[in-house]
C-alpha positions as CSV (number, residue, x, y, z in Angstrom):
1,M,152.0,76.6,162.2
2,M,148.4,77.4,161.7
3,I,146.9,79.1,164.9
4,V,143.4,79.7,163.9
5,G,141.1,78.0,166.4
6,L,143.7,77.8,169.2
7,G,142.7,78.6,172.7
8,R,144.2,81.2,175.0
9,D,146.7,78.7,176.7
10,E,147.6,77.1,173.4
11,L,148.3,80.5,171.8
12,R,150.5,81.7,174.6
13,A,152.4,78.4,174.4
14,V,153.1,79.3,170.7
15,L,154.3,82.8,171.6
16,A,156.5,81.9,174.6
17,P,159.5,80.4,172.5
18,L,159.4,83.4,170.3
19,E,159.7,85.6,173.4
20,L,156.5,87.4,172.3
21,D,154.2,86.3,175.1
22,T,153.4,89.9,176.2
23,P,149.9,91.2,176.9
24,R,150.1,93.5,173.9
25,V,151.1,90.8,171.3
26,F,148.7,88.2,172.8
27,R,145.6,90.6,172.7
28,A,146.6,91.7,169.1
29,L,146.6,88.1,168.0
30,W,143.6,87.0,170.0
31,T,141.3,89.9,168.9
32,G,142.7,89.9,165.4
33,L,141.9,86.3,164.9
34,Y,138.5,86.1,166.5
35,A,137.0,89.6,166.6
36,R,138.4,91.2,163.5
37,G,139.0,88.2,161.2
38,A,142.6,89.1,160.4
39,T,144.0,86.9,157.7
40,S,147.6,88.2,157.7
41,I,150.2,89.1,160.3
42,E,150.3,92.7,158.8
43,Q,146.7,93.3,159.8
44,L,147.4,92.9,163.5
45,G,148.8,96.4,164.0
46,L,152.1,95.2,165.5
47,G,155.6,96.6,164.9
48,K,157.8,95.5,162.0
49,K,160.2,93.3,164.0
50,V,157.4,91.6,165.9
51,C,155.6,90.9,162.6
52,E,158.8,89.4,161.1
53,K,159.1,87.1,164.1
54,L,155.5,86.0,163.9
55,A,155.5,85.6,160.1
56,G,158.4,83.0,160.5
57,A,156.6,80.9,162.9
58,V,152.8,81.1,162.5
59,S,150.2,81.3,159.8
60,L,146.7,82.8,160.0
61,A,145.4,80.5,157.2
62,R,142.1,78.8,157.6
63,P,141.5,75.1,156.8
64,E,141.5,74.7,153.0
65,M,138.0,74.8,151.5
66,V,137.8,72.1,148.8
67,R,134.2,72.7,147.8
68,E,131.4,75.0,148.5
69,Q,127.8,74.1,147.6
70,V,124.8,76.5,148.0
71,S,121.3,75.1,148.2
72,S,118.2,76.6,146.7
73,D,117.1,77.6,150.2
74,G,120.4,79.5,150.9
75,T,122.0,76.7,153.0
76,R,125.7,76.4,152.3
77,K,127.9,73.3,152.8
78,W,131.7,73.5,152.9
79,L,134.0,70.5,152.4
80,L,137.1,71.3,154.3
81,K,140.5,69.7,154.0
82,L,142.5,69.5,157.3
83,A,146.3,69.7,157.6
84,D,146.6,65.9,157.4
85,G,144.5,65.7,154.3
86,N,141.4,64.4,156.0
87,L,138.0,65.9,155.0
88,V,135.0,67.2,157.1
89,E,131.9,69.0,156.2
90,T,130.5,72.2,157.8
91,V,127.1,73.7,157.1
92,Y,125.6,77.1,157.5
93,I,121.9,77.4,157.9
94,P,120.6,80.9,157.3
95,E,117.7,82.4,159.1
96,E,116.3,86.0,158.9
97,G,119.1,88.4,159.7
98,R,121.4,85.6,161.1
99,G,122.0,81.9,161.0
100,A,123.6,78.8,162.6
101,V,126.9,77.1,161.8
102,C,126.7,73.3,162.1
103,V,130.2,72.1,163.0
104,S,131.8,68.6,162.9
105,S,133.7,67.2,165.8
106,Q,135.1,64.0,164.3
107,V,136.1,62.6,160.9
108,G,133.5,59.9,160.6
109,C,131.6,58.5,163.6
110,T,131.5,55.5,165.9
111,M,127.8,55.7,166.8
112,R,126.5,53.9,163.6
113,C,122.9,55.3,164.0
114,S,121.1,53.4,161.3
115,F,119.2,56.4,159.9
116,C,122.3,58.6,159.6
117,H,124.6,58.7,156.6
118,T,127.6,59.9,158.7
119,G,127.2,56.6,160.6
120,T,128.2,54.7,157.5
121,Q,131.6,56.3,157.6
122,P,133.9,54.6,160.2
123,L,135.7,56.8,162.6
124,V,139.0,58.1,161.2
125,R,140.0,60.4,164.0
126,N,138.8,63.1,166.5
127,L,139.2,66.7,165.4
128,T,141.3,68.9,167.5
129,A,139.8,71.8,169.4
130,A,141.5,74.2,167.0
131,E,139.9,72.4,164.0
132,I,136.5,72.5,165.6
133,A,136.7,76.2,166.4
134,A,138.2,77.1,163.1
135,Q,135.1,76.1,161.3
136,V,133.3,79.0,162.9
137,V,136.0,81.4,161.9
138,L,135.9,80.0,158.3
139,A,132.1,80.5,158.2
140,R,132.5,84.1,159.2
141,D,135.1,84.6,156.5
142,R,132.9,83.1,153.8
143,L,129.8,85.0,154.8
144,G,131.6,88.3,155.0
145,D,130.8,88.5,158.7
146,F,134.0,90.2,159.6
147,V,133.0,93.7,158.3
148,G,135.2,96.7,158.7
149,G,137.5,94.9,161.1
150,K,134.5,93.9,163.4
151,R,132.6,90.7,163.8
152,G,129.1,90.7,162.4
153,N,125.7,89.1,163.1
154,L,125.3,86.4,160.3
155,V,126.7,83.7,162.7
156,G,124.4,84.0,165.5
157,S,124.6,80.5,166.9
158,V,126.5,77.2,166.7
159,V,125.3,73.7,166.7
160,L,127.6,70.7,167.3
161,M,125.4,68.5,165.1
162,G,127.8,67.8,162.2
163,M,129.9,64.8,161.6
164,G,130.7,62.8,164.7
165,E,129.6,62.4,168.3
166,P,130.7,65.5,170.2
167,L,130.8,63.9,173.6
168,A,133.1,61.1,172.3
169,N,135.7,63.9,171.8
170,F,134.8,65.7,175.0
171,D,138.0,67.5,175.9
172,A,138.5,69.0,172.5
173,V,134.9,70.1,172.2
174,V,134.8,71.8,175.5
175,S,138.0,73.6,174.6
176,A,136.5,74.7,171.3
177,I,133.5,76.0,173.0
178,A,135.7,78.1,175.2
179,V,137.2,79.8,172.1
180,M,133.7,80.2,170.5
181,S,132.2,81.8,173.7
182,D,135.1,84.0,174.6
183,A,133.7,87.6,175.1
184,D,136.8,89.1,173.5
185,G,136.8,86.7,170.6
186,L,134.1,85.0,168.6
187,A,131.7,86.0,171.4
188,I,128.9,83.5,170.8
189,S,126.9,83.1,174.1
190,R,126.8,79.6,175.5
191,R,123.0,79.8,175.4
192,R,123.3,79.9,171.6
193,I,125.6,77.0,171.5
194,T,123.9,73.6,171.2
195,L,125.5,70.2,171.6
196,S,123.7,67.2,170.2
197,T,124.5,63.7,171.6
198,S,123.3,60.2,170.9
199,G,123.4,59.5,174.7
200,L,126.8,59.2,176.2
201,V,125.5,59.4,179.8
202,P,128.7,60.0,181.8
203,Q,129.9,62.7,179.5
204,I,126.4,64.4,179.7
205,D,127.0,64.7,183.5
206,R,130.4,66.2,182.8
207,L,129.1,68.6,180.3
208,G,126.5,69.8,182.8
209,S,129.0,70.5,185.5
210,E,131.9,71.7,183.4
211,C,130.4,73.5,180.3
212,P,126.6,73.7,180.5
213,V,125.6,74.7,176.9
214,S,122.2,73.9,175.4
215,L,121.7,70.2,175.2
216,A,120.0,68.2,172.4
217,I,119.4,64.5,172.7
218,S,119.2,62.5,169.6
219,L,116.3,60.3,170.8
220,H,114.2,58.9,168.0
221,A,112.4,56.1,169.9
222,T,110.4,55.6,173.0
223,N,111.4,52.0,173.8
224,D,114.7,50.2,174.2
225,A,114.1,47.5,171.5
226,L,113.7,50.1,168.8
227,R,116.2,52.6,170.0
228,N,118.8,49.7,170.2
229,E,118.2,49.4,166.4
230,L,118.2,53.1,165.6
231,V,120.8,54.3,168.0
232,P,123.1,51.4,169.0
233,I,124.7,53.3,171.9
234,N,121.4,52.6,173.6
235,T,122.6,49.0,174.3
236,R,125.1,50.6,176.7
237,F,123.1,53.5,178.1
238,N,119.4,52.7,177.9
239,L,116.5,55.0,177.8
240,A,115.9,55.1,181.6
241,T,119.5,55.9,182.2
242,L,119.6,58.6,179.5
243,I,116.4,60.3,180.8
244,D,117.8,60.2,184.4
245,A,120.9,62.0,183.0
246,C,118.6,64.7,181.4
247,R,116.8,65.2,184.7
248,R,120.2,66.0,186.3
249,Y,121.4,68.3,183.5
250,P,121.0,72.0,184.4
251,A,118.2,73.6,182.5
252,T,116.5,76.9,182.8
253,N,113.3,78.5,181.5
254,A,115.4,80.0,178.7
255,R,117.1,76.6,177.9
256,R,114.9,73.6,177.6
257,I,116.5,70.2,176.8
258,L,115.9,69.6,173.1
259,F,114.9,66.1,172.1
260,E,115.5,65.3,168.4
261,Y,113.1,62.8,166.8
262,V,113.5,61.8,163.2
263,M,110.2,60.8,161.7
264,L,110.6,57.5,160.0
265,D,107.6,56.2,158.0
266,G,105.9,53.3,159.8
267,V,108.8,52.9,162.3
268,N,108.4,55.4,165.0
269,D,105.6,57.8,164.0
270,S,102.3,56.4,165.3
271,D,100.0,58.1,167.8
272,A,101.0,55.4,170.3
273,E,104.6,56.4,170.0
274,A,103.6,60.0,170.4
275,R,101.8,59.2,173.6
276,A,104.7,57.0,174.9
277,L,107.1,60.0,174.3
278,V,104.8,62.2,176.4
279,K,105.0,59.7,179.2
280,L,108.8,59.3,178.8
281,L,109.5,63.0,179.1
282,A,107.1,63.5,182.0
283,G,108.4,66.3,184.3
284,L,111.2,67.4,182.0
285,H,111.6,71.0,180.9
286,A,111.7,69.8,177.3
287,K,111.1,70.6,173.7
288,V,110.8,68.1,170.9
289,N,112.2,68.8,167.4
290,L,110.4,66.6,164.8
291,I,112.8,66.0,161.9
292,P,111.4,64.6,158.7
293,F,113.8,61.9,157.6
294,N,116.3,63.1,155.0
295,P,117.0,60.3,152.5
296,W,120.5,59.3,151.5
297,P,121.8,56.7,149.1
298,G,121.3,53.2,150.4
299,S,119.1,54.2,153.3
300,R,116.3,51.6,154.2
301,Y,114.0,54.2,155.7
302,G,111.3,56.4,154.3
303,T,110.0,59.9,155.4
304,S,106.8,60.0,157.4
305,K,103.9,61.7,155.6
306,P,103.2,65.3,156.5
307,E,99.7,64.5,157.9
308,R,101.3,61.8,160.2
309,I,103.9,64.2,161.4
310,E,101.2,66.9,162.2
311,A,99.1,64.3,164.1
312,F,102.2,63.3,166.1
313,A,103.1,66.9,166.9
314,R,99.5,67.6,168.0
315,I,99.6,65.0,170.7
316,L,102.9,66.4,172.1
317,V,101.7,70.0,171.9
318,E,98.5,69.2,173.7
319,A,100.6,67.6,176.5
320,G,102.6,70.8,176.9
321,Y,105.8,70.0,174.9
322,P,106.6,72.5,172.1
323,S,107.1,70.4,169.0
324,P,108.2,72.3,165.9
325,V,108.6,70.3,162.7
326,R,112.1,71.2,161.3
327,T,111.9,72.3,157.8
328,P,114.4,70.4,155.8
329,R,117.4,72.6,154.7
330,G,119.9,71.9,152.1
331,R,118.5,68.6,151.0
332,D,119.4,69.3,147.4
333,I,123.2,69.4,148.4
334,A,123.1,66.7,151.0
335,A,123.5,69.2,153.8
336,A,120.4,68.4,155.8
337,C,120.3,66.5,159.2
338,G,121.8,63.0,158.9
339,Q,123.2,63.5,155.4
340,L,126.8,64.6,156.1
341,K,129.7,62.4,155.0
342,S,133.2,62.8,153.7
343,D,135.5,60.5,151.7
344,S,138.1,60.2,154.4
345,T,138.9,56.6,155.5
346,R,141.1,55.2,158.2
347,P,144.5,54.2,156.9
348,Q,144.9,50.6,156.3
349,K,147.6,48.6,157.9
350,A,150.4,47.4,155.6
351,P,149.8,43.8,154.7
352,R,152.0,41.4,156.7
353,S,154.9,39.8,154.8
354,L,154.6,36.2,154.0
355,H,158.2,35.8,155.2
356,A,157.9,37.9,158.4
357,D,158.3,35.0,160.7
358,I,161.0,33.1,158.7
């Protein structure tokens, strides 16, 4: 059984039938997996008999990496095969001295956002908490971030912005965040974990009360008619309802709510839209991330011109909202925002026999 990514309770449940649920064995496994990057039972520093018991029952293997692509800007994209054969993509975005891991939470997606490539892949299944957390472990492995038996600094933050809608897989995502943020394990501060949602309002409220990480809202429009087209979940939870949920979300001076706004040429990038956005966000402790649209095969949208994005940003900044323009990363390997997609498909039902009712 693969145990990389398991939480504390799940790991204890694995050890209990082996009669190895002792503080010493548990701590050796936990810190070995998440603080030291152990890849074999022998690296845990346990006795021979304990190692033999563990070796017969558990594996420290990571998800299989089918393909690694490295962009000209240093961004890395990994195609991972899960135990059942399904495929997901994980991205590492380097910055000076450290970087962010963009993890997936589902195989496919149900949100069908019209500008997003992942939205063209129907939902196959949710990832387990272990499969979500294991993506961070694998990233540290690939980057050599477990150095000398200690975790390094290359993975400085995690963004739940990969394939899928994280809040549609709420329980598994929250459990995975617990593994990522555990001080004795991967030790990534919750302030450095950002969850992006298209706007599942009830789950936003749950997240704020149960696991208040940094929140990003995939916004992209300032009126319901356009957002219904771009982000169809808006037909269930409209802009007024979504913004009210944002006002309830616990924010601090160090943690503004991030509003993501993809810049679509001639669709949502006018000065009038910028002024409407200022009005919509009035009173919120917010930051707007302007994202030049990243093209993908079959998309019907174009990318706003740089001068149009600059004019849009100027209106927001003058109103007091920090509005950096996101530099596209990994476009040449289809690793940029909105470009992720795998080849996994939902299994088809067997055709019904013509003689089934005879």
